[in-house]
C-alpha positions, 0 to 999 in steps of 0.5 A, a space after each residue: 958544929 954542934 948539933 943540940 937535940 930540943 924536940 923529938 917530934 915535937 916533944 921538948 928533950 932536956 937532957 940526955 936521959 929525956 933523950 933515951 927516954 923518948 927514943 925507946 917510944 919508937 921502934 926499928 924502922 919508924 920515922 922521928 923528925 929531931 928539932 935541932 939548934 945547929 947554930 943559929 938555925 934550929 931546922 927539922 932533921 927526919 929520920 929512920 930508928 935503924 941498927 947501927 952495926 960496928 
């Protein structure tokens, strides 16, 4: 299933540039809520900003 991010902490996201700009407002360890479309449902996913280790 495909998830489409439509908001971060209630701020609408229309494209990837807006997503990156919004995420730059947060620091590592901050909690955020992503609002996503999944199938025919809207979900609020609670996440903690972290570091991706390769």
